[in-house]
C-alpha positions as CSV (number, residue, x, y, z in Angstrom):
1,M,18.3,15.3,-44.6
2,S,20.9,12.3,-44.7
3,P,22.5,12.2,-40.9
4,P,25.9,11.0,-40.9
5,I,27.3,7.7,-41.2
6,R,28.9,7.8,-37.8
7,G,27.7,4.0,-36.0
8,S,25.6,3.3,-39.0
9,R,27.7,0.5,-40.2
10,P,30.6,-1.3,-39.2
11,A,33.5,0.5,-38.2
12,P,35.8,1.5,-41.0
13,N,39.4,0.4,-41.6
14,R,41.3,3.5,-41.0
15,A,44.1,2.9,-42.2
16,P,46.0,6.2,-44.3
17,G,44.0,6.0,-47.5
18,T,46.3,6.5,-51.1
19,P,46.9,9.6,-53.0
20,G,44.0,7.4,-55.5
21,V,42.0,7.2,-52.6
22,Y,41.8,10.8,-51.5
23,A,41.5,11.6,-55.1
24,A,38.2,9.7,-54.9
25,R,37.0,11.1,-51.6
26,A,37.6,14.6,-53.2
27,A,35.9,14.2,-55.8
28,R,32.9,12.6,-54.8
29,A,32.5,15.3,-51.9
30,Y,33.1,18.0,-54.9
31,A,30.0,16.5,-56.9
32,A,28.2,16.5,-53.4
33,M,28.6,20.8,-53.4
34,Q,28.2,21.2,-56.8
35,R,25.0,19.5,-56.5
36,R,23.8,20.7,-53.8
37,F,25.0,24.5,-53.8
38,R,25.4,25.8,-57.8
39,T,22.7,27.5,-59.1
40,R,21.8,28.2,-62.6
41,Y,23.9,30.8,-62.9
42,V,27.4,29.8,-62.1
43,L,27.3,31.0,-58.9
44,Y,26.4,29.2,-55.2
45,R,23.7,29.7,-53.4
46,R,24.1,31.4,-49.6
47,D,23.2,29.1,-46.7
48,G,22.2,29.6,-43.2
49,K,19.3,30.0,-41.2
50,L,18.9,34.1,-42.5
51,R,19.0,33.2,-46.1
52,L,16.4,34.7,-48.8
53,P,15.7,32.1,-51.6
54,G,17.9,32.6,-55.0
55,T,20.3,35.0,-53.0
56,A,24.4,34.4,-53.5
57,A,27.3,33.5,-51.2
58,H,28.7,35.7,-50.0
59,L,32.1,36.3,-51.7
60,W,33.7,34.5,-48.3
61,P,32.4,31.1,-48.9
62,F,32.4,31.3,-52.6
63,S,36.7,32.4,-52.2
64,R,36.8,28.8,-50.8
65,A,34.7,26.8,-53.0
66,L,37.1,28.5,-55.9
67,V,40.3,27.3,-53.9
68,A,38.6,23.3,-53.6
69,T,38.7,24.0,-57.4
70,L,42.0,24.7,-58.3
71,D,42.9,22.2,-55.9
72,L,40.7,18.8,-57.2
73,A,42.2,20.9,-60.2
74,G,45.4,20.4,-58.9
75,L,44.9,16.4,-59.8
76,A,46.1,14.1,-62.4
77,D,43.4,14.3,-65.2
78,D,42.5,10.5,-64.5
79,L,42.1,10.7,-60.4
80,T,39.2,13.0,-61.0
81,G,36.4,10.7,-62.8
82,D,33.9,12.8,-64.4
83,I,35.0,16.2,-63.6
84,D,36.5,18.7,-65.6
85,A,38.0,20.5,-63.4
86,D,39.4,23.0,-65.6
87,A,35.9,23.9,-67.1
88,A,35.0,24.1,-63.3
89,V,37.7,27.1,-62.7
90,A,37.0,28.7,-65.9
91,A,33.3,28.5,-64.8
92,S,34.2,29.3,-61.5
93,L,36.3,33.3,-62.2
94,K,33.8,34.1,-65.1
95,A,31.5,34.2,-62.4
96,L,33.9,35.5,-59.4
97,E,33.5,38.5,-62.2
98,R,29.5,38.8,-60.6
99,Y,31.7,40.4,-57.2
100,W,33.8,42.5,-59.0
101,D,33.2,46.5,-57.6
102,P,34.7,48.4,-60.1
103,S,33.5,51.9,-58.4
104,G,36.2,51.9,-55.7
105,D,39.2,53.5,-55.7
106,P,40.9,51.3,-55.5
107,P,38.6,49.0,-57.4
108,A,38.7,45.2,-54.7
109,Y,36.0,42.7,-54.8
110,S,32.5,43.1,-52.8
111,S,31.3,41.1,-50.0
112,D,28.2,40.6,-52.8
113,V,27.0,39.7,-55.9
114,R,26.4,43.5,-57.7
115,G,22.9,44.3,-57.5
116,A,22.2,42.1,-54.5
117,R,19.8,44.0,-51.8
118,L,21.6,43.0,-49.3
119,G,25.4,43.5,-48.2
120,G,28.2,45.2,-50.5
121,D,31.1,45.6,-47.9
122,R,34.6,45.4,-48.8
123,Y,36.8,43.5,-46.8
124,Y,40.3,42.9,-46.7
125,D,40.6,39.4,-45.8
126,D,38.4,38.4,-48.5
127,N,40.4,39.8,-51.0
128,A,43.4,38.7,-49.7
129,W,41.8,34.8,-50.5
130,V,40.7,35.7,-53.4
131,G,44.6,37.3,-54.9
132,L,45.4,34.2,-53.1
133,A,43.7,31.6,-54.8
134,L,44.3,33.9,-58.6
135,V,47.9,33.6,-57.4
136,Q,48.1,29.8,-57.0
137,L,45.7,29.5,-60.4
138,E,49.3,31.4,-61.2
139,R,51.5,28.6,-60.1
140,M,48.7,26.0,-61.2
141,R,48.9,27.6,-64.8
142,P,51.6,30.0,-66.2
143,G,50.5,32.5,-68.1
144,S,46.9,32.3,-66.5
145,G,46.6,35.8,-66.9
146,Y,45.3,36.8,-63.8
147,L,47.9,37.9,-61.7
148,D,47.1,41.6,-62.4
149,R,44.3,41.7,-60.7
150,A,45.8,39.6,-58.2
151,E,48.4,42.6,-57.6
152,E,45.3,45.1,-57.6
153,L,43.9,43.4,-54.8
154,F,47.2,44.1,-53.3
155,R,47.5,47.3,-53.4
156,F,43.9,47.7,-52.3
157,A,44.8,46.3,-48.9
158,A,48.4,48.2,-48.4
159,S,46.9,51.8,-49.7
160,S,43.2,52.0,-48.4
161,G,43.4,48.8,-46.1
162,W,46.7,50.5,-44.2
163,D,45.7,52.2,-40.6
164,R,47.6,55.4,-41.1
165,R,45.8,57.3,-38.1
166,A,47.7,58.7,-35.3
167,V,47.0,55.8,-32.6
168,P,48.1,53.3,-30.5
169,N,50.2,50.6,-32.9
170,P,49.8,52.2,-35.8
171,G,49.1,50.7,-39.2
172,G,48.2,47.3,-40.1
173,V,45.1,46.7,-42.1
174,F,41.8,47.1,-41.0
175,W,39.2,44.2,-40.9
176,V,37.1,46.1,-43.1
177,E,36.9,49.5,-45.6
178,Q,36.5,52.1,-44.0
179,G,33.8,55.1,-44.7
180,R,31.5,52.8,-45.6
181,G,29.1,49.8,-44.6
182,A,30.5,47.9,-41.4
183,G,33.4,50.3,-41.9
184,T,32.1,53.3,-39.8
185,T,31.6,51.2,-36.5
186,N,33.9,48.4,-36.9
187,H,38.0,49.4,-36.5
188,D,39.4,46.2,-35.9
189,R,42.1,45.2,-37.3
190,N,42.8,41.6,-37.2
191,T,46.0,38.8,-38.0
192,V,43.1,37.2,-40.8
193,S,43.1,40.9,-42.6
194,N,47.6,41.7,-42.1
195,A,49.4,38.4,-42.8
196,P,47.5,37.1,-46.0
197,N,47.6,40.0,-47.1
198,A,51.2,40.2,-46.8
199,E,51.6,36.9,-48.6
200,L,49.9,38.2,-51.1
201,G,52.4,40.7,-51.2
202,L,54.7,38.2,-51.1
203,H,54.1,35.9,-53.8
204,L,53.4,38.6,-56.4
205,A,57.0,39.9,-55.4
206,E,58.4,36.5,-56.5
207,L,56.6,35.8,-59.6
208,R,57.4,39.2,-60.7
209,D,60.4,39.0,-59.6
210,R,60.4,42.7,-57.6
211,R,59.4,44.1,-54.2
212,L,55.8,45.2,-54.7
213,T,55.3,48.7,-53.7
214,A,52.4,51.0,-53.1
215,P,51.3,54.3,-52.2
216,E,53.8,55.5,-49.5
217,S,55.9,52.4,-49.7
218,I,53.5,49.9,-47.8
219,V,54.9,46.7,-47.8
220,A,53.9,43.1,-47.2
221,E,56.6,42.9,-44.8
222,E,55.0,45.8,-43.0
223,M,51.9,44.1,-42.7
224,Y,54.1,41.4,-41.2
225,E,56.1,43.0,-38.9
226,W,52.6,44.9,-37.3
227,V,51.4,41.4,-36.9
228,L,54.6,40.5,-35.1
229,A,54.5,43.7,-33.3
230,T,50.9,44.0,-31.7
231,L,49.4,39.7,-32.5
232,D,52.3,38.2,-31.9
233,A,51.6,35.7,-28.1
234,S,55.3,35.6,-28.0
235,R,56.3,39.1,-28.2
236,D,57.5,39.2,-24.9
237,S,59.5,35.7,-24.7
238,D,63.2,35.6,-25.1
239,L,62.0,34.2,-28.5
240,P,59.5,36.6,-30.1
241,G,57.9,35.8,-33.7
242,T,58.0,31.7,-32.8
243,G,54.9,32.0,-30.7
244,L,51.0,31.8,-31.4
245,F,48.7,34.5,-32.9
246,W,45.8,36.5,-31.6
247,D,42.8,37.1,-33.4
248,K,42.9,41.0,-33.7
249,L,43.1,44.4,-31.8
250,R,40.1,46.1,-31.4
251,D,39.5,50.2,-31.8
252,D,39.2,50.4,-28.3
253,G,42.5,49.1,-27.8
254,T,41.8,45.8,-26.1
255,L,43.2,42.2,-27.7
256,D,40.9,39.5,-28.4
257,K,43.2,36.8,-27.5
258,T,41.2,34.3,-29.1
259,L,43.5,31.7,-31.2
260,W,42.2,30.9,-34.2
261,S,43.7,28.0,-36.4
262,Y,43.7,30.3,-39.7
263,N,46.0,32.7,-38.1
264,Q,48.5,30.5,-37.3
265,G,48.8,29.0,-40.4
266,S,48.8,32.4,-42.6
267,M,51.9,33.6,-40.7
268,I,53.5,30.4,-41.0
269,G,53.0,30.8,-44.5
270,A,54.7,34.3,-44.9
271,N,57.5,33.5,-43.0
272,V,58.2,30.4,-45.6
273,L,57.3,33.3,-48.0
274,L,60.0,35.4,-46.5
275,A,62.6,32.3,-46.2
276,R,62.2,31.8,-49.8
277,R,63.5,34.9,-51.3
278,G,67.0,33.8,-50.2
279,G,69.7,35.8,-48.6
280,D,71.0,35.7,-44.8
281,S,67.9,35.7,-43.4
282,R,66.8,32.9,-45.0
283,A,67.0,30.3,-41.6
284,E,66.2,33.1,-39.9
285,Y,62.4,33.4,-40.9
286,L,62.5,28.8,-42.2
287,G,63.3,28.6,-38.2
288,C,60.2,30.8,-37.0
289,A,58.1,28.9,-40.0
290,E,58.9,26.0,-38.3
291,A,59.2,26.6,-34.6
292,I,55.4,28.5,-35.0
293,A,54.4,25.9,-36.9
294,R,55.8,23.1,-33.8
295,K,53.7,25.1,-31.3
296,A,50.5,25.0,-33.5
297,L,50.4,21.3,-34.2
298,A,51.1,20.8,-30.4
299,H,48.6,23.8,-29.0
300,F,45.5,21.7,-31.5
301,G,46.6,18.6,-30.9
302,R,44.3,15.4,-31.4
303,D,41.1,17.0,-31.2
304,G,41.5,21.2,-31.1
305,Y,40.6,21.3,-34.4
306,E,37.2,20.1,-34.1
307,R,37.0,23.2,-32.2
308,Q,37.7,25.4,-35.1
309,P,35.6,26.3,-38.4
310,A,37.0,23.9,-41.3
311,A,37.2,26.5,-43.5
312,F,39.8,27.4,-40.9
313,N,41.7,24.2,-40.9
314,A,41.9,24.2,-44.7
315,I,43.9,27.3,-44.6
316,Y,46.3,26.3,-41.7
317,F,46.5,23.0,-43.3
318,R,47.5,24.4,-46.6
319,N,50.2,26.7,-45.1
320,L,51.8,23.7,-43.1
321,L,52.1,21.9,-46.4
322,L,53.9,25.4,-48.0
323,L,56.8,24.5,-45.0
324,H,56.7,20.4,-45.6
325,A,57.6,22.0,-49.4
326,A,60.2,24.2,-47.9
327,T,61.8,22.4,-44.3
328,G,64.4,20.0,-43.7
329,D,62.9,18.2,-41.0
330,A,61.5,15.4,-42.1
331,A,60.1,14.4,-38.3
332,L,58.0,18.0,-38.9
333,R,56.8,17.0,-42.5
334,A,55.9,14.1,-41.5
335,E,53.9,15.2,-38.4
336,I,52.2,17.8,-41.4
337,L,51.2,14.5,-42.6
338,E,49.9,12.3,-40.1
339,T,47.8,15.5,-38.5
340,L,46.3,16.4,-41.6
341,R,45.1,12.5,-42.5
342,R,44.4,12.5,-39.1
343,Y,41.3,15.0,-38.6
344,T,40.6,14.4,-42.3
345,D,39.8,10.8,-41.7
346,R,37.6,11.8,-39.2
347,A,35.9,14.5,-41.0
348,W,35.5,11.3,-43.8
349,Y,34.3,8.8,-41.1
350,E,32.2,10.7,-39.3
351,T,30.6,14.1,-40.3
352,R,29.9,12.6,-44.2
353,D,26.7,11.9,-44.9
354,R,25.5,9.4,-47.5
355,R,25.4,11.5,-50.4
356,H,29.1,12.8,-49.2
357,L,27.9,15.9,-47.4
358,F,29.6,16.8,-44.2
359,H,28.0,17.9,-40.8
360,F,30.0,19.9,-38.9
361,S,29.3,21.2,-35.7
362,D,29.7,24.8,-36.4
363,G,26.5,25.3,-38.9
364,G,26.2,21.6,-40.3
365,V,25.7,21.5,-44.5
366,T,28.0,24.5,-45.3
367,L,29.7,25.8,-48.0
368,L,32.7,27.2,-45.9
369,N,32.5,22.8,-44.6
370,Q,32.0,21.5,-47.8
371,S,35.0,23.4,-49.4
372,A,37.4,22.7,-46.9
373,M,36.9,19.2,-47.0
374,V,37.6,18.9,-51.3
375,Q,40.6,21.5,-50.2
376,L,41.7,19.3,-47.7
377,L,41.4,15.6,-49.4
378,A,42.6,17.5,-52.4
379,L,46.3,17.9,-51.1
380,L,46.7,14.1,-50.0
381,A,45.9,13.1,-53.7
382,W,48.7,15.9,-54.1
383,D,52.3,14.8,-55.1
384,P,54.3,16.5,-52.5
385,R,57.0,17.8,-54.5
386,A,54.3,20.6,-55.3
387,Y,53.2,21.7,-52.6
388,G,55.3,24.9,-53.0
389,R,52.7,26.0,-55.9
390,L,50.3,26.6,-52.8
391,A,49.0,30.1,-51.7
């Protein structure tokens, strides 16, 4: 395995790259991802110490590789080199069907491909990530034909995922489907299972030009409000809804107060989407998104992102870019892009080896880490006017 390039050559010029530079880096990182992880069956191979030979990646890393492919497809054709990004998207969508479990009520994607010897749980956050990827596909390629599937995934969370027990802090979407597999013992309700599903419902309502409802009228706004009521670190302050967000509420009623970057991003994105509906509350929601962004940028600072998984940071930054497209605060827009460039450039120069694979401290070269870097490099090459299409 080639070591990272740090220290193996003279110090590079770290001036911010041009869109063309970032596009070329994204294409090289994507090609490296395909060489390292793609199988002849157009799936991705599982990484990690416990993998079995020939085992396909779980849905979570597969979905992030799909998003990386979409982000690459958002570049102009002359910036992707020899990569046919549209063909790669089509191949990934075909491979995604290997995870579809039509037997559930409602149906959804399984954590493992059909027929796998182990696994097969259905996670509400995993399905939200897929749904958001399908939404982005529709925004990039209108008429893609996948919105019905994305709507099924929202209904999966809103109907079977919503906690209807008479418990403290009632409501909220569970992390994993209950009553089977991991769901027989894990009854956590998380920011990551609620905020991204709220985003999914809000995107769909915007695209469908109607409010998306589910059995017993659980809607995206209720998922968002549950996070505010339960996992908002600022809930008892003078400005609730403008702080950072804890990780989860355990079934025993205790709070996991870990601050993950992707949770902050998802709540920023949910507020942006609520603001995009217009009306009297637009300024309030946009103000909340801006306040969360400022606090998150200050909290993670210059080095805090290195203590977060790269995949979490990629979700966080794409939601910051969604805010970039909505806010009129020029200083905040500049800080978002500067922070993203600084994080991405540092990873490019300090964690990449000669094969353009990224070696992060949390597991080394993994599909999650590699796809995260493809996403961020590609998005730095996007026209900022297109950031409103992100999901």
